[in-house]
N, C-alpha and C positions, 0 to 999 in steps of 0.2 A: 893240571894236566890240559896242556894241549891239544887239541882234537887233530884230526887226522885230515879234516878237512883245511884248518888253519896249514899245517905243516905244508901241505899240498899245491898253496897257494904264495910259498916263498921261495922263487928259484934263485936266489942273491946269495952270491959267494960269502962261503965266511958266517950266514944267515946263523945258524946257532950262536955263537957268542954276543949274537945281541937279542936273540928270543927271552924274554925276562918278562915278571910279573907289571900288573900296574904299578906296585907299589917301589920298587925294584927303579922304574923308569922315571916316575916321581923324583927322584931321589936327585937330578941331572937340574933340577928346576932350583935355583937360588933366590934370595931375597932380590927384588928391587928387577929383576928381569921384565924380559915384554917377551909375550906369547903371541904365536902366528896360526890363528886354530883355525880347521877348514870347517864350513858350516852356512849355510844360509835359511832360515826362516821355517822354522830351524830344523835344517837336514844336512843329513852330514857330515855333525861334529863331535869332533871328542868326545868320548864319556866315561872311560875305568878311569884314564891318567888324571883328568880333573880333580873325581872325587877320589883317588887317591893321597892327590895332593892335601887334599881339603881334610881328609882322616889325618895326616901326616901332620897339620895346621893344628888340629884338636888337639894335639900331644906334644908337641912343640911348640905353639904358638903361632900366629900369622905369619903369610910369606909373603908379602905385599907383593901383587904382579901387576905389570899390565899386559891386558890383552884384547887384540886384533883380533875381528873376523870377518867373514862376508858380509853379514846381516847380525841377524835373532839366534843365537842356539838355544839349547834345552836347560832346564835345571839342572840337571847333570853338573853343566859346566856353569852357568852364569848364578844360577841359586847358590850351588854348594859353596863356590867360591866365594861371595859373598857372605853369606853366613859362618864360614871360615875366618871372615875378615882378611880374608888374601886379595881383593879384588881393589887395587889402585886407582887404577882408571882405565878406561872402555870404550873403544870405538870400533863401526862408526855407526849401531845401530842396536835397540835390545830391544824385548816386551816383557823382562823377568821382574816381578812385583817387590821380590825383595832388592833387585840391581837399580829398580828405578828409583825407590825410597834412599837408598845411598845416592844417585846421582842429585835427589830433589833435597837431601839436608846437607850437601855439600864433602859427603866424605868421599867419594869417590870420586873422581873426573870422567866427563865424558864431551867427546867431541863432535856435534850430529853434523855429518858429512851425505853432501852430495857421492851413491854408491860409485857411481864411474870414473870418480877421481882420485880412488884409493889405493888403487896397484900403483899407477905413477907416483904419488908422492910417495910410497913405501921404496918405489926403487930410486928416486932420490933422496930418502933417507929425511923428506923435511920433519917425519918424526920420531926418528930416533934411527935406532939397529932392532934388529929382531934378532933374540940369541936362540929361541928355538921355535922350531915350529912344529904343532902335534897335526897331523893329517889322519882323516878315517879313510881306508881302502878297502879295496876288494881283492888285489892283488899286488904283489911286489917283483918286479921282474929281475934275473940276472943282471942287467942293466944298473938295476936301481928305478927303474920307473914304475912309476907309483899310479894305480888305475883305481882314479874315486871310487866313491859310491851314491848318494841321493843329490848332492849337492859338486859344486866347481868351485866357486865365489872366488875369493883371493890366494885360492890354494897356491895356483902357479907363482906366484910371487914370494910369497910367506918361503915358499920351497927355497926357491932362487938366492933371497937373501938371509935365509937365517943361516946361523954357526952351525946348528947341530937342529937334526930332523928324527922325529918320532913317529913311529906310525903306530896306529890301532888299525889293526886289520879286523874288522867285523863281519864274522862268518853268516850272522842272522841278515845282512843285508845281501837282496837281490843278486845272485851272479848274472842274472842274463842283464842286468844293466850294462855289464861289460862290452863296450863298442857306442856308446852311445854318446860317449864325449869327447869335446871338440877342441885340443888345447890349443891355444896360438895367442902368440904373444906380442905386442906391438915395439918394433923398434924404437927407443928415443927419440925426439928429435935431437939434429935434424937429419937423421937418415931412417925417418919413419914414414913409412908408405901407405897407400890407401889400403884399408883393407877390404881385400874381395870378395865381401857378400854382398850381392844382388837379389839372393830371394831367402825368406824365412831357412829354406831348406838345403842352402849350401855348409857346406864342410871345407875346410882350410888348414885345418893344423893335426893334428896326433890325437889318437885315444888315451895318452897316458901325459902323467905330468913326468918331466924327465928331471932327475937328480942324480949326484954324485952320489956313488954307493958311500964314500967314504964318511961322507956327511949323514948318515943314517944309521944313529945309536941304540934308538930301543925300539924294538918290532912286538908290540905288545895282542894279548889276542882280546877280542871283545865280543859280546852276544848283546850288548842292548843296544834295542830297535830305537830308532828315532823318537823326540817325543811329540810324536803325533796328538796333536788336537782336534777335536772334534767338532764339526759346522753345526750351528742353529739351524733349525728347519729354516725353510723360507717363512720370513712371513709378508705381511698384507703390502708393506709398506717398502721393501724389495721389489718384492711380484710387480706394484705399482710403475716403481720407477724403470726396471727391467723394462716396463709396455713403453713408457714416453721416449728411452733412448732408442724402443726400436719404431715406434711411430716418425721419431727425428728422422734416423737413416732411412726410413722407406722417401721421406720427403728430399733427402739427400741424392738418391738415385734417380728418381723422376726429374731432378735440378740437373742430372748428367756430373755431380760431383763427387761421386763415389761410384765404384762399378758394383754389378750386383751380388760378388762375391768379397763387395767392400776391399778393406786394405789391411793389411798386419793390425793383428789386435793386440794391447798389451794392456793387461788387467792387474790393480793391488792386490792385497792379500787381506784376507777374512772374510766374515759373512754375508757384508754387502756385495761385496764386489764379486766372491763367487756365482750368489745370488743372480745377481746381471747378468755377469757371463753365462751362466747356464740358463739364461729366459732366450738367448739367442739361438737354442736348439729350435727354435720356431722358427728362425731366419730361413728364406725360401732358398737355399744352397747348399751345394755338396764339395765343397773346396775353397773354406776359407783358413787361412792360415794366421797364428798365432805369435809373436813375439815380443818374449815379456820374458819378467825374473824367475817367478814361480808359478810353476803347473798344479795349479789346484785339482778338484775332484769336479770340475765344470769342465776343465779341458779335456780331461780324459771322457767325460761322461757327451762333452761331443764329438772326440772321436769315434767314440761306440756308437755314436748316431749318425756316423757318416758327414756331417757338417766341417770339421774340421778335414784337410788333410796334410797339414805338417804344423807340428809346434816346438820353437825355438826358448829354450828356458836356460836356468843357470841351478835350478833348483825344482826337484819335482818334491811338493809337499802337500800329502792327502793327507783327510780326514783316518782317523780308524778304522773307518769302514769303508772310507776311499780305497786305503792300502789291503784290505781286507779281499774287495772285490775285483780291484786292478792287478796289483803287484802279481799275482801268480799265471796274469794274463799277456805281463810286461812284453814277451815275443812277441807278440800281435801289435806292438804297439813301435819297437824301439827302432825299426826302419822308417817309422813316422816321428820321431822325436829325435832332440838332438840336446845336450848341455854343454856351455858355454862358459869360460870366465865370465866373473860380471863387468869388465872393463870392455867386453866386446859385448854382451845383451844388454849393458843399459848405452850403450855408446853414441855418442849424438851424431857421427857421420852416419854409423848407419840407420837411425831412427828416423834421420831425417831423409836418406836415399829412398829406402822402402816406403815411405808415407805412413808409418803409423799412427793409429787409432788409440789415444790412449786415454785409459779410464782409473781415474784414483777416488778414491774417497777423501772426503774433509772434516775436518774438525768443524770449523764455522766457515759462513762466507758470507764477507759484507757485501753494501747494497753496491760497491763499483765492482765488484769482481775479483777483488782480494784474495786468498784463501789461507788461513791457518790449518794446516796438518800437524804439528808437535806438542804447543804449550798449551797446556789451561791456563787460563786466565794471563798469556803471558808470561808465565811466570816455571811451572813447573811441566816439567817434559813429562812426555806420555810413553813414545817408543822412538822416534827419529824422525827423519823427513825419508829414509830410504833412497828408492829412487826413483821416487817419484818426480821429484826437480829435473832428473836427468831424460824421462820422454816428456815432460809438462810444456819445458823450453825449446823440443828439437819436433815434436810430433806436428804431422800433418791436420790432427784434428786433438785438442785438447781439452777434453771431458771431464767434471769434478763431477761426484755422484752423492749427495749427501743427504738425509733425511731432514723435513723443515723443522724439526722439534725433535725436544729430547726429554726425560725428565717425566713420562708420559704428558707429555705436552705443554709443560710447563716452563720449558726455555725454548726459546726460538734460538737455531742455529741459524737464520738467517738475521745479522747484524749490523748495526750503521756501521763500526767498523773495526775491522777483526783485530784483538787484543794483539796479536801477534801474525806476520805476514812470511810466508814461504813461498807463496806463488804470487807473483804479482799480478794483475790486471792484462799486463801485454803480454803473458803468456795462454791468458784462461780464456777458450773461445766459448766452450757450454756450461751450463750448473744445470745438471739437473736433481729436481727431490721430485717425490713423489705428487705433488702437483702440478707438474709441467717442466717443461721445459726452456731455459732462458741460452737465446741464440745472441753472443755479446759481441761477433764480429761484424765490425765497421761502426759501432756504435762506439758513440759520443760518453763520457763518466757520466754525463745526466740521464743517457738516451739509456745508460746500464741498469741504471739506480731505479728508474721505473720497470724497466724490463724484468727485472732481478725481481721486484717486490711485487710486481701485478702475477708471474708465472710459477714464481717457487714459493713464499712467504706462504708459511699458515694464517687462516684467513682469522687469526684469533690476533696476528701481530700484525698483518696489514696495515690496517688504520693509524697505528703506531709508529711504524715503519715510514708511511706517507707523511703522518706529520711532521716526523723530523724530516724526513729529505724538505717535504716546501718550508719548514723554519730555515733549514741550512741553508738553502739556496736563496732567501732572502740576503745572503750577505754576500761578499765576492768569493771567486775561489772556482780554478777546475773542475775540483772534487770540494766541493762545500761540506763543511763538517763542524758542529757542535762540540769541538773535540770532550770537554770534561763529560758532557751528556754521553757522546756517544761510549766513552769505557764503563759510565755505570751500566749500561746493559749487561755486564758480564757478571757472572755469577763463580763464586769460590769452587776449586774442586779437591777435595782429598789426598790422601798419598796414595791411595789405589786408583786418582785419575779417575773415580765416581762425582757425579754432580752433587754438590748440596744446596739444598734450596734456601 
C-alpha cells in the first residue's frame, strides 16, 4: 500500500500506470543488461528494486547484470546482487566485502576508474550502452523531472543514456533536501564551454535531473534509509596527524603561500579523513570553504561551529549519529550546501581554478613519494581509487595522510617501493603521518627519500629504511632501488583486506 506522501510527490501524467511494486519493477531487468544506478559512497542509491531482483534470482537462478554507479552503494544493492549471483561486472568503485571477494577471485569483472571520467565515458559509449537507470528520488514532477535524494553522482548521465528509467521514490529521505542540488552537464567536445564555477558556492544548473516521461517505466515506493556507517572514535594517531597538518598550514600562512581562511578543502572518506578534517575546527577562521565529493560528519561539525561558510560535494554521507543530529536541522544548512554531479565535483578544471587543498588517505607510501591507495600487495583490490586521483593531479596542494604503521605497529606503511602506484611522485606534495610532515615540493628523489624516512617513518623502521636507501644509492639511478628486496617488504592480505603477519 503506497502512502499519501508518496503519491503527493508524483505529478507525472499517467503515473498510476507506472506505480508498481519493487517485485513488478524488477521484471524489467533481464539477463546481461547493464544497469546505471544512483548512489555515491553510499548515499542515495536504489534499495528495494535490487533486493527484489536478488529475491527473484533466488527462485529463478542467477540473473547476471553489469552495474555502474557513481561510487560505492549499500549492501541492499552490491551485497544482495553479489550473494544472489547477479553481479556480472561492476564499475567504478565499491566497498562491499562480498563484492570485493568476487572481484579478487576473478568471478566479477571490475575496472577501477577516476570518478571524474565516468560520465563522459558513458556518454560516448566507451563501456557499452545502459539498458535501465534505477534512480532514487524525492519527487517526480509532471515534466518527468527527477529530484534526487542524498547524492547525485552519475545519475544525470545514466538517465540521459538509459533506454528505460525506474524511479525509487524514497519517503524516508529528508524532503528538506529539495533545492540543494545543482545539475549541470557539460557539452561534448568540440562544443564544450568553460564550466562557470568561480567559487565553491556558485550554482550553475537546475535542481532536478531532466527525464523524458516516456522513459519512466516504473515508480516504486521505498522507505529504506541509506546504509549509514558509524565512524570510529578519534584515535591518538588521527589526532596527531590532524595537529601535524595544522602546524603545516600555519607555516604556509606565515610564508604567504596560503590565505588565513585557507583554500577550498577536499577530504577523502573514512575515519581518518573525517577525524583529520574535524581537527581543523581549531583553525582560526570563520569562512573556510569545502569543495569535495563526500560531505561527512566533520563538515557539518565545522559548519555548525561557524568555521565553514559553504560546502560543495556530490553526496551527503553522515554516520548514523551524524544523520540523527544534523538531518532534522537540514534547513539550517541548505543555503550553505550544494550537491553536484560527480563530473563537476571532481572536475580537473574547477579543482585547479579554485586552488583546492586535497587531503586523502594512503594504503602505503614509498620513500620516493609514490602512493598506493587501492591494491594490497599490488594484487588484491580493496575499494578503488575513487576521486583521489582527480584531486591529487590537479590540486593546489596534494596531501596524503597515512599512519606510519598498521597491525599494531608490526607493519610499516612507509616502504621502500609501493607494491602498486596510484599516485606518482609527480602528483604528491605532502605526506603526513603521526610523526610529522614531509614537504616534498622542490626535492629530488634522493632528497625525498631522506625527508620521508626522517619525518614520517616510525622509529622501529627508520634504521631499516635508511639501510635500504644507503645500499640502493651505491648503485646508479635517478630513483635507486634494490627491486627484489623492496618487494619483500610487503605482507599478504586476506580476502577481507586485513593484514596477515
